[in-house]
N, C-alpha and C positions, 0 to 999 in steps of 0.2 A: 058795346063800346070797345075801343081798342084796349083800354085798361082791363076790362073784364076778360077779354080774349087772352091777354098776357097772363093774368092770374090763373085762368083755366089751364093754359099751357104749362105754367110752372107746376101746378098740381099734378099734371100728367107725368112729369119727369121725376116726381118724388119717389116713385116705386120702381125705378129702373134697376135692372140686375147689376151685380158687382162685376160679373165676367164681361170683359171688353170695356171696362170703365177706367178712368184715371186712378180710382181707389185701388183697383186690382194691382196696378203697377206699384202703387205706394206700399201696399202690403208686402209685395214681393221684394222690393228694393229697400224698404225700411228707410226711405229718404224722401224729401220733398220733390214734387213733380210740378212743372209749369207747362201748360198747353197754350199755344197761341193760334188764333184762327188762320194766320197767314202761313203757318207751317204744320197745320193739323193733319195727322195721319188717320184717315177714316178707317183703314183696315185694322189698325192697331187699337183704335178707340171708337168702335162703331156705336157704342152706347151714348157717347157724348155728342153725336151729331145733332140730335133734337135740341140739346142745350144750346149749342152754337147757333142753331136756327132761330133761337129766341133773341138773338142780338148780342150774345156773349162773345167777346173776342179774346179774353184771357181767363184762364182757370189755374188756380194753385191749390194743390192738395198736400197735406202733411200727415204723417202717422201720429197717432196718439199712443205713446209708449209708456208703460208702467212696469218698472223692474224687469226690463228686457223683453216684455211681452206686449205685442200690439193689441190694443183693445178697441181700436176704431180709427177713424180719420177725420180731419178737419179740412173742409174745402171752401175756398173763397173764389168769387167770380167778379168780373168787371166787364162793362161794355167797351172800355178803352182797350186798345191794343198796346201790348207791352206795359201793362199797368203796374206791375209789381217790381220794385227795385230790390237789390240785395239787402238793403236795410229793412224793407217790408218783409222779406223772407225771415230775417233774424227775429223781428218782432212777432211774426206769426208762429215761429218755433217756440218762443217763450210762452205765447198764449196757449199753444198746443200742450206744452208741458204742464201748465196750470190746470187746463181742462182735464188732462189725463189724470192728474192727481185728484181732482175733485170727483171725477167719475169713479175712480178706484175707491175713494173714501166712501162715496155713496153706496157702492156695491158692498163694501165691507160693513157699513152701518146696517144695511138691510140683512146681511148674513148674521151679524151679531144680534140684531133685534129678533130674527127668526130663531136663533139659537137660545136666546134668553126666554122667549115664549115657550120653546120646547122644554127648557130646563124648569120653568115654572110648572108646566104640566107634570113633568116627571117628579119634581119635588113634592107637588101636591099629592101625587099618587103614593110616593114613599111615605109622606107624613101620615096619610090615611092608613097605609099598610102597617106602619109602625104602631100606630094607636090601636089598630085591631089586634096586632100580635101581642102587644102589652096587655090589652084587655083579656085576650085569650089565655095568656100565661097566668095572669092573676086569677082568672076564674077557675082554670084547671087546677092550679096549685092549691087554691082555697077549697075547692070541692073535693079534692082527693084527701085532704087532711082528715076528714070525718071517718071514712072507712079505715084509714091507717090507724087512727086512734083506737078504733074498735078492735083491729087486729092485735095491737099492742095490749089493750085491756084484756082481751080474751086469753092471750098467751099468759099474762100474769095470773089470771084467774085459774087457768088450768094448772099452772105451776104450784099455786097455793093449794088447790084441791087435790091434785094428783101427784104432787112432788115426790112423796115418799114411795109411791107405787111405780114411778117411772124407771125404766132401765137406763143404763148409762147412755146408750145410743139415743133413746127418746129425749133425754135431757139435752143432749148435744143438738138434736134437731130443733128443739124448742128454742135453744140459745140462738141458733142460726136464723130462725123465723123472727125472733124478737130483734136481733141485731140488724137484719135486713130491713125490717119495718122502721126501726129507729133511724137508720141511715137514710131511708127514703123520706122520713119525716123531716130530718135535718135538711135534705135537699129542697124540699118544698118550702121550708121556712126561709131558706136563703133565696129561693126563686121569688117568693112573695116580697122579701126585702128588696130584691133587685127591681121588681115591678114597681114597688112604691118609690124607690129612688128615681126610676125612669119617669114617673108621673109627677113627682114633687117639684114644684117651682121654687128655686132658691130664693130666699129672702135675705139679700145681702145687707150686711152691717159691718162695723169694725169689730174684728174678732181677735181676742187675746189668745194667741196660739199656746202660750205657756199655761194658761188656765185650762185650756182643752186637754193638753197633754197631762196635766196634773190629775184631772178627772179620769182620764183614760188609765193612767197608772194605778189609780185606786180601784177601778173596775177590774183590772187584770191581776190583782193580788192572788186570787185563787189559781190562776193559770201558771204563776211562777212559784207557787208554794213548794218548798223543799228543793228548789233549784239554786245553783250558784251562778247568778247572772250579774254581770257588771253593766249597769246602765249609764251611758254617757249622754246626759241631757243638756244641750246647749240652751242659752237664752235665745228664744225665738222672737223674731219681729212680728208685729201685728199684720193682719191681712184683711182684705174685704171678702166677705162670703157669708154663707148661711152657717151659723155655729153648730146647729144640730147635724147638718150633713157633713161638715168638715170634721166634727168629732168622730163620725163614723170612719172617715178616711184614716185619721191617726190611730183609731182603735184597731182597724183591720191590719194596718201595717205593723204596728208594735206587736200585736197578737201573732202575726206571721213570724216576726223576729224571734219571739219566745218559742214558738212551735218548732221552727226549723233549726234551732240550736239545741234541741233537747238531747242530742247525742254528744254534746260537748261538755267536758268536765268544767272548763272555764268558758262559759258563754259570754258573749258581748253583744249588746244592742245599743246602737248610737242614733240619736235624733238631733239633727242640726239644720242649718240653712246657710245660704249665701246668695249674693246678687251677681248678675252678669251684665256687663256693660251693653251687650248686644240685645238685651231684653229689658229696657228701662220700664219701670212701673210694675215689674213683677218680682216676686221673691221665689227662690227655689228652695224647697224643703226636701229633706231626705231622711230615710230610715235605713240604717245599715246593720248587718249582723255578720257573725263569723260562722254561720251554720252550714247547711248542706249545699247551698248555692244551686246552680243549674247550668246546663249547656246553653250558651248564648245563641246557638243555632236554632233553638226553639223559642226564642224570646218573643217572636210575633204571636205566639199562642197564649202568652202569659195572662193577658187581660181579657180573654174570651170567656164566656159563660161556660161553666163546667169543664174548663180546660185545666188539666193538672199535669205537672212535670215530674211528680214523685208518686210512688206507689202508696195506696191508701194504708197498707199495712205498716209502712214506715212513718208516714205523716198523715194521720186522718184529716179529712176535710171534704168540702163539696166542690171547690173550684169556682166559687162565686165571689169570694171576698175581694179579689183584685179587680174583677169585673165591676163591682160596685164602686171601688176606688176610681177606676177609669171613668165611669159614667159621671160621678160627682165632680171630679176635677175638670173634665171637658165641659160640663154644663156651667162651670164657673169661668170658662174661657181660658183654662190652663192646659198644660200638657203633662203627661206622665210617661215615664220610661224606666227601664231597669238595666242594671249592669251586674254581672255575676261571673263567678268561676266555680266550677264543680268542686265541692268539698272545701271551698275556701270562703264561702259567704256570698251574700247578695246585697244590693242597694237599690231601693226604689226612690226615684226622684219625681217630684211634681211641682208645678209652678202655680202660684195664686197671685191675684192682683194685690199689690202693696196697699196698705191701709191709707185711705184718703177720706177726708171729711165729706159727708154727703152734701 
C-alpha cells in the first residue's frame, strides 16, 4: 500500500549522514534554519533531497543548546509550503530550550547514577579493607603481647638472680632492654585500645559531662600528684553519646593537659564549653593548657596513630591518645580540632550532639 511505502521511505531517511544536511548548517550557525522546496539548494543540502521527495515542502531545524554547548538539534517538517510563521519559530525555540534542558538533566542523572554506583563499590571495598586492617591490628597487637611479657619477665628474673654480679654496663643494657620492651608493651596496649574503639558501636544516651569529668579527675589523681596545677572546670552541658567512650575522650585530653604542663611551675588546665549559632544542636567542648604547645604547621598530623610532635624524652607517650579521641568523636557525628602556640599551650576542641530526649 502507499502508506506502507511511505513508512518504509521514512525509515530509510532516519540514518542519513549529518554532512550535507540542514542539521550541519544549524550546528555551524547555532541558529534556526528553514528550508522551502521552492528555493531548495540541492548542492548545499544534498542529504535532504530524499526527504523532500517524500512530499515534504518545508523543514525547520533548531539547535539544542545547553550552557553554550550544542548537544543536538530539533527538526520539524510539513507537507505545506511556507508552513512555519515567525511565531512558530519562537514557539519551537522555547520547546528546543526545554528539550535541551531535559536532555542535559538526563545525561547528568546517568552520570550521577554511574558515579554513585562506583562510589558504592569503592566504599564497600574500603569498608572491607578497614575491617581487615582493624582485625589485623588487633590480632598482631594481641599476639605480640605474650612474647613481650616473656622478655620483660626474663629481664626481671635475670636482674634478681644476677643483679649483684652484673657490671655497670651490663645493668645499663638490661635497663635498655626492659625499657624498650615496656615501651613496646605500652604501644601495643594503646593499639589494642584503638582497635577496640574502632570496632565498638556507640550506644548513645543522655550523658552528664560533669559526672564524667569528675570521674576522670579522680582517676588522674596519681598523674598530678606533687604538681601545682590550677584546674578550671566549668559547668558542662549534657550531651548525647556513649558514656564509656566519651569518658575516654575527656580522660585522654585532661591527661595530655597534665603531661604537657609538667615543665610549668604554675600549670593550668581548663575544661569548658560553648555553643555556636552556625552549628545548632551541637555543643563544643574544649580542654586547654598552658603547656608545651606545638607548631600549628604540623596540626594535621596531631590525630594520626603513632604521630607525635614532641620527643619521647621530653614527654613520654605512644601517640595514640588523640587518635582515639578523634575516632570516638567522629563516630559520634562530631568534629575535633586543635589550636596551639609553641611554648604557650594548646587547646583541643570537639563537638558532640546536644542532649535530647530519645
